[in-house]
N, C-alpha and C positions, 0 to 999 in steps of 0.2 A: 452649314453643308452642304453643296450640289444633292437635289436629287438621286444623280444613281450613285453617293457617297451614303444616305438612307437610306435607299433598297440593299446596298450593300452591308449596313450594316447590321441590317434586321433578317439576316440570308438565313439559312438554315441548310448544312448541307451533310449529309449521312448522319443524321437525326440529333445532327447539335446547333446549340441556336450561339450564336453570337453578338454580343450589345455590342461591338464595336466594328469597325472596318478591323483597324490592328489586333484588335482580337485573335477576328476569323482567320488574319493572315497566318498569326502562329498558330492556332487552331490548327492549320489547315497545312502546315509547315511549308509555307511560299518563303521563297529564296530574301535574303537579308538583303539583297541589292531590292527587290522588287520592294522591302518595306521601308528601305530608304530611299528612292524614288517616289513611294505615296506620301511621305513622310516632308520628302521635299517640296510635293505637288499643297499638303494641307498649309504649308508655310507663305505657300508660295501665293495661295487665292485662299487667304484668310481675311482679307478685308472685304474681297470680289462678290464671298459666300455673305460677307456680312450685309453687302449692299442685295444683295438678294433676301437674306431675312428681314430686311429693314422694310424690304415691298411689300411680300407679302405679309406681315405685322398690316401692312396699313390697308392690304385685304384689296391691294391694285394688282392689276395685269401687266406683263411687260406694254403692252399698246398704253394701257391708260399713263404706266409713269411718262415712256416717251412723249404725249402727248400734255403731259406736265413740264418734259425736258423742251419741248419743241425738235425729238430727234425722232427718228423712226425708232418702229421694235426690234428692228434687226441690228442698229445701234443699240441699244440695249440686252438685247440678246450677246451681242459681242461682249457689253461690260460684262455682263455677270459669268460667263464663259472665261474672259482671259484671267490673265495674273495681275499681282498687285501694282505691277510695276509699271503696267500701262496708263494707271488709272494716275489722275491727278486730285488736288482737293478741292481746286472747280467742280469735277464729276460728285466728290464727294459732296460736299455742299448743297449743291443740287438736287441729289436724288433727298437728304436732310428737307431739302427746304418742299421737294414736290412730296413725299409722305409725310408732311408736317411732323416730323419728329425730330428729335436731336441727338447726333453722333457724336461722339467720341473718338479722337485717335491717337496716343501714344506713341511714343518714340521712346525707345533708351531700354534700360538694362530692366528685366521684370522686377517689380516688388515684391520681398518677400507681404507673409500675409500679415505681418503682424506692423509694417513700411502700411500696409494696403489700411490698415482699421488705421492707422493713427493721420494718414492722410483724408479718410473718410471720416471724422472724428473733428477734425481741423475744419472739413466743410460742413459739418452740421454746425457747431459753434456760429461760425461765420453766418451763414441764413437766421442761425434762431437769435445771434443780435440784430440783426439783420429786422428778424419780425419784433423784437420787443421796443428799436425805436420807431418803429412803422407803430405800436403801440399805444404809444404819447401822443400822436394826431389827433385820434377819436374815440369816446369809448368804447362803439358799438364795434370795431375793429380790434379797440383792446380783450373786451371782452371773449371776440371769437380766436385770437388768439391765446388767450391766457385756456379756454376749451384744447385749441392745439394742441399746447404744452404740454396740459395734463394724458392727452391721449398720442403725444409723444414720447410721452418720457415711459408713461407705461406701457407700449409697445417694444421701446428700447431695452426696456429693465424684461418684459418675457423672452427677446434673443436673446438678452444676453446668460438669461437661468437656463435657456434650454441648451442653449452651445455647453453652457459649465453643466449640466449633470452629463453630458456625454464625455465628459473628461477619466480617467480611468478612476477609481475610487479608490484612496488610503484606506490599508486599514488601521481600524479605530483599536487603538492600544492603549488598554487599562492598567493607571498610575494610580499604585493605592502605597500609602506607608504603613505598616502595623509596627508598631515597640510593643516589645516583651519587658516586662516589669522582672527584672530578679528576686526584687522585694516585693511585699505586700503592701497594697497601698496604706495609709495611715489612714484608720476614722477617726475624726470629732466629733 
């Protein structure tokens, strides 16, 4: 999100505080037309905003990343304030290399939460299997990987447990069966 969008997201109007630009526009009765135009702008600048965040998280100024890219600071400013349609994969790749960070760009229908979790689980399995294969090459590596596996297992279990705790609680129903005898028990 650009700095202008971020400032609007924290704007206070008439004593009210808004947590997002969308909440601000809705709370202040901004027309549907303006809200739709803003939503389109957000969609059209999703990747350019991501490049700005990427540069900032690498603690680089526009001038510093421009030097790494071999362009002017004005060119970087134009990239970061432009629309996604003007970007190329080469520019995105150059930003990733210049900031020494990884960038993933996905095209297509958004995944559901379940699909995303499954996709990440398959990725985890792939990388854990690769680590297990590496462990066969050296005893010191094997010991480090075994420690990592333990740590990863604990962390993943904690994540799942904390998320499970957020599920709605079902009322526990006590089930009990009592029988009533119509005849007294026989004592022997």
